[in-house]
N, C-alpha and C positions, 0 to 999 in steps of 0.2 A: 103792540108786538104780539104776533100770533104764537101758538104753542111751539111750532117747529123752529121759529126764530129764537124763542127762549131756550130751547134745547141746545141749539147751536152755540149760543153765547156761553152757557154753563159748561158744555163739553170743552170749549176752547180754554176756559179759565182753569179747568181742573186737569184735563188729560192731554191737551195738545202740546206738542214740542216741535220747534222748528230749528233748523241749522242756521246759525248766524253767519252771514258773510261780512267779516269786519274789514274796514278800510284802514288805510295808513293813518297813523296817529302820532302824537308828540311823544318824545322819549321821557320816561320817568324812571327814577331809581329808588329802591328801598335801601335802608341802611344795613339790614341784615338778612340776606336771602336765606331761605330755610336750609337747615343743616340736618344731615342724617347721622352725624357722629355722636354716639352716646348710647346709653342703656337705660331701660325702664325697670324699676323694681315695683312689682305690682302686688299689693297686699290684699286686693279684692275689693269689690263694691266701689269701684272708681277711685280707690285710694292708691295713688301712684306717686312715685318719685322719679324724676328724670335727672340723669347726671350726664352732662356733656363731656365728651372725651374723644381724643383722636384714636378711633378704634383700630387704625392700621398699626398702632404701636403695641397692641396686645396680642399675645400668641394664642389665647383661647378665652372663651366666655367666663370661666371662673376667675381668671386673672383680671378681667374687666369688672366683674362683680366685686372683687376685693377692692379695687380702686374706688368703685362707687360707694361702697360701704364706708371706706375711710374718709371720702369726701363729705359724707353726710353724718358722720359720727355714729354709724350703726355697728353694733357688734355682730360679727359674722361667725357662725359656728359651722365649720366644715372639716371633713376628714381628708380633703384634697381630692376626693372622688365624688362626693355628693354634698349637698347643702342641708344642714340640720335646722338652722334657724337664722333669721335676719332680724336684728333689732328686737329680739325676744319673741318673734313670731315663728312658732314651730309648725311643722307640717311638711307636706311633700312639695318642695320647691322644684319647679320644672322649668326648663328652658324652652322658650318659643322664639320664633323669628318670622319676619315677613321678607319674602324674596323680592328682589327688584322687579317692579312692574306689577306686583300683586297687591291685594288688600287683606287677605286672610292670614291669620296666624297659623303657623305650622309647628307642631311639637318636634323637637330635635331629639331623636332617640339616643344618639351618641354625642352629648353636648360638648365633651372635652376634645373631640376631634374636629370641631368647627372653627372656622376663622371668622371673627366678628366683621371683618371688612367685606365679607361676601354677601352681607344682608343689608336691607334697607334699614331695619331696626331690630333689636333683640330685647327680650324681656325675661326676667326671672319672676315667676308668678306662683302664687299659692292657689290660683284658680285654674280650672281646666279650660276656661275661656278668658284669656287676659283682656284687659281694658283696651278698647280701640286705640291705636297709636299712629295710624296713617289715615289720611282722608280718602275720599272716593276715587281720587286720581292716583292713590298709592304714595302720596307725599307725606312725610312725617309731620305730625302736628305739634311736636315738642321742639324746644330749642329757639323759639321766638322771644324777642324782647317785648317789654310792655308796649302796647299799642295805644296811640292817642288820636289817630285819624283812621276811622274804619268805614268802609263802604259795604253795604249789604245789597245783594242783587235779587232778593226775594222776600215776600211778606213773612214767610215762616222764619227766615234767618233774622229779619228785623225784630221779630217778637222774641227770638232766643236772646238776642243782644239786650233787649229790654229786661228780660227775665233775670239776667245776671247783673243787672244794674249798670249797664254800659251804654245807655241811651245817650249820655253826654259826650261819647267819643264818636258817635255816628256823624259823618260828614256827607254821606250820599246814600240814596236808596233807590229802588226801582219805583216805577210809576204807581204800582198797586199797593205799596206799603202804606197802610193807613192806621196802624195800631202799634203802640199806644198813642194817646192824644198828643204827647210831646213830639212825636214824629210828624203828625199833621201840622202842629204849630211851627215846627222847624221848616217844613216845606213851604209854609205860607210866608214866613218872615225871611226866607232865603238862607238861613243858617245850615239847612240840609238841602243838598242839591238832588234833583231828580236826574238819574244817570241812564235813563232808557226804560224800556218795558221789561217785564218778567221774561219774555221770550226773546227780546232783542235789546240787550244792554249795549251801550255805546262806549267804545274804547276811548274816544276823545273826551266824552263827558266824565268818564271815570277818572282818567288821568288828570283832568282839570282840577279835581278835588285834592290832588297831591296826597294820596292815601298812604298810610303805613301798611295797610293790608286790605284785601278785598275778599269778602266771604261769598262764594258762589254756591249755587244750588245744583247738586248733581242730577236732579230729575230733568234738567234741561240741557240738551246737547250743546246749545249755544253757550251756556255758561261754563261748561267743561272746557270748551274751546277757548273761551275768553280767559280762563285761568292760565292756560298754556301761553297765550299771547302776553298776558301781563307778566308772567314769570320770565318770558324771553327778554323783556326790557327791564328786569330787575325789581319788579313790584311783587311783594309777597302776596300769594293767593292761596286760599283754602277752599276745598270743594266738599260740601256736606253730602251725605248719602241720601238717596231718594227716601223720603219718609214713608216706608211701606210697612212698618211695624212699630209697636211700642218701643222695642229694643233699639231700633235704628234712630228713633227720635231722641232717646236718652243719650245714645252715642253722639248724635249731632250737637246736643247741648254741651256735652263734654268737649267735643272737638272745638266748637266756637269759643267756649270759655278758656280752654287751654291755650289756643293760638293767640289770644289777645291779652293773656296775663290775668284772667279772671277764673282760674281753675277752681279755687275754693268756693266761689259763688256758684259755679256750675254744679259742683258736687252737692251743694245745698239744695238747689232746685231739683236735682235728680232724687235726692233722699226724700224731700217733701212730697214730690209727685208719687213716689212709690208708697209712702205712708197713706196718703189720701186715697189712692186707688184701692189699697187694701181695705180702708174704712168703708168705701162705697160698696165693694163686693160683699163685705160682711153685713152691711145694713140691708142690702137687697136680697141676700141669700143666694147670690148668683153662683157661688161655688158649690151649692148643695141642691139647686133646683134643676128640674128638667129643662134642657136648652130650648129656647123659644125660636121657632122657625121665623127668620127675618129676611126681608129683602130691602136693600139700600139702592135707591135710584136717584139719578140726577134730574129727572123731569117726569111729569105724568104723561109721557108720550105713549102711544100705542106700542111702540117698539123702543124702549128706553135704553140708555146706558146704565148698566148696573155694576155694582161692586162685586168683584170676585175675590178669590184668595190673592194675597200679596198686595193688598191695598191697605192704606192707613185705616179707613173706616171699617173694613173687615176685621182688622186686628182689634179695634176698639169694641165692636159689637160682640165678637167672640169672647173677649176678656170680661165682658159684662154679662155673660150668660146667654148670649144669642147664638143661634145656629144659622149661619149664612146659607140660604137655600141655593145659592149659586156658587158654592165653594168649589165646584168642579171646574169652574172657569178661572183663569188667572188674569189679574189686572182689571181695568175697566172695560167692559164688554158690551157691545151693541147687540142685544138679543132680539130674536123674533117674538112677536106677540104670543104665539102659542106656548112659549116656554113658561109664561107667568102662571096660568092656571095649573099647569103640570107641576110646577114647584110648590104651589099653594102655600104661600107664607101666612103665618098667624099675625105678623106685624109687617107693615110696610112703612119705611121711613124715606121720605122724599126730601132731598137737600137741594135748595135752589135759592138764588138771590133775586129771582125775577118775580116774586110775589110779595105782597104785603100781608102782615100778620093780622088780618081781619076775618071775622066770621063769614062775611059775605064772600071774600075771595076763597076761603076754604070750602064753603058750600058749593061754589061754582066748580072748583077743582074736583071735589069729591064726586059730584053728580055728573061731571063730564068725563070721568074715566071710561076708557073703552070697555066693551063687554068682556074682553079677556081679563082685565083687572077685576071686574065685578064678579068673576067666577071664583075668586079667592076667599078663604075664610077671613082674611084681614078686612076686605071690603064689606063682606056680609055682616061682620061683627063690629063695624065702625072702628077698626084698629089701623087706620091710615093716618100717619102723622106727617106734618110738613115742618121742616126747619128752614126758616127764611131770614131775610134782612141780616142784621149783624150776627145773629146766631149761625147762619149759613156760612158767612165769611170765616168765622172762628172754626166751625166744624170742618171746612174744606182745607184748612191749613194744618199741616203736620208739624206743629210747633209745641211750645211749652204749656199752652192752655189745654193740653190733652186731658188733664184730670177734669176740667170743666166739661169738655166734650163727652168724656166717659160718664160723668154724672148725669148729664142731660139725656144721654141715650139710655142709661140705666133706669131713669124715671119713666121713660117710655116703655121699656120692656117690663118693668115691675111697678106699675102705677100705684099699687096698694102698699108699697113698702115704706112710705112716709106719709106725713100729714099734708104734704103739698100736693095739690091737685094740678096735674099738668094738662094744659089745653091741647087740642089736636093740631093747632098751628102755633109755632113758637118763633118769635122774632127777636127784636132788639131788647125786649124785656126779659131775656133768658136768665139773667141773674136772679130774678124772682123765684126761680125754681131750683136754685142751687143751695145746698147746705154745707157739705163737707169741703167743697172746692171754692166757696164764695170768696175767699180771701186770696185766691190764686189768679187774679186777673192780670197781674203785672202791668197794670196801667199806672205808670208813674206820672 
């Protein structure tokens, strides 16, 4: 395969999106279509309590909160005009709501003049930014019953399900889901059905699995449309947010866990991830060092696709003390070759599944880089790194192995911060270079 063909393959896998034309399928029904009736009490740090209620029967949000506290055995301290504490948690309790058709929380300045029935969902929160409560399509993620037959339509979603210990309820996945090993085995023995590709899921194959719920990936238009179609025939569907930041990935873990009845497990994954990420930053000194000018590319092409602001890898690199030299661009951008020496990165990270992790392949790649690449400090100082094989598959997925991706990148940015010597090309043996996140593989 030539370099240009390799580039095309990687770009399709990472940034391509197509609109799915779905055909007529069989009718399937879920037992409990998603409900918007209820209220969230948000204590912060993904610690939430959902209370189902017929919101049309309440005159104002405070009356709804009183009902929720009574249902959960929480002591509510209120003077009738403001909330002092809930279950002993004092602070500024504020009212937020999501309007129909929207996904963002809005603070309600006059909470007692509001009608609960006018909103998709409401939350009383101690935080200025309440925990996510609706998915990428604006549909509430609370109110579902326990799920026992789950279909995942993307590799990242499949890995999230595994991280919350829900691999045993997966009955269908997309073609590219290949981690953890239990998924590979399930596909091989037929206990897990393949329901189409990442960009083109099949309505018929999905419904054939008789799912309780289907988890779709919002980064693909075809999957957003599939969620609508599944809901039209009574099948519960949840759409995760495009994994464009560390925060959105944590939100997606919470959304998936909450919607299938694994909320506590999801919260545990989120807490562990935050703890490990803090350890990595402290060990590398990323919080106190001068940012390292970094370029992230999908191939060693003369005019490559590079990561700009608003991408998952940009978020990881910047969180680990890197400065994305193409931060003025948004998303994955196909740049012209003259931009590379102008940006002059100190480090170049190439992420590709089309190379093997051998010194021979690396030497060929390094010496074959175009003159524009060779005009950078990164090339002159031998600071060009290649992430390939299974490591590239992990790094390209905005999922729960984010701490492992972050540690891998931090060892590239700060190679002298640990006793582990990181090679210039990293493949399937990437676990050998992990310390803090080594136990976060979620490979059950």
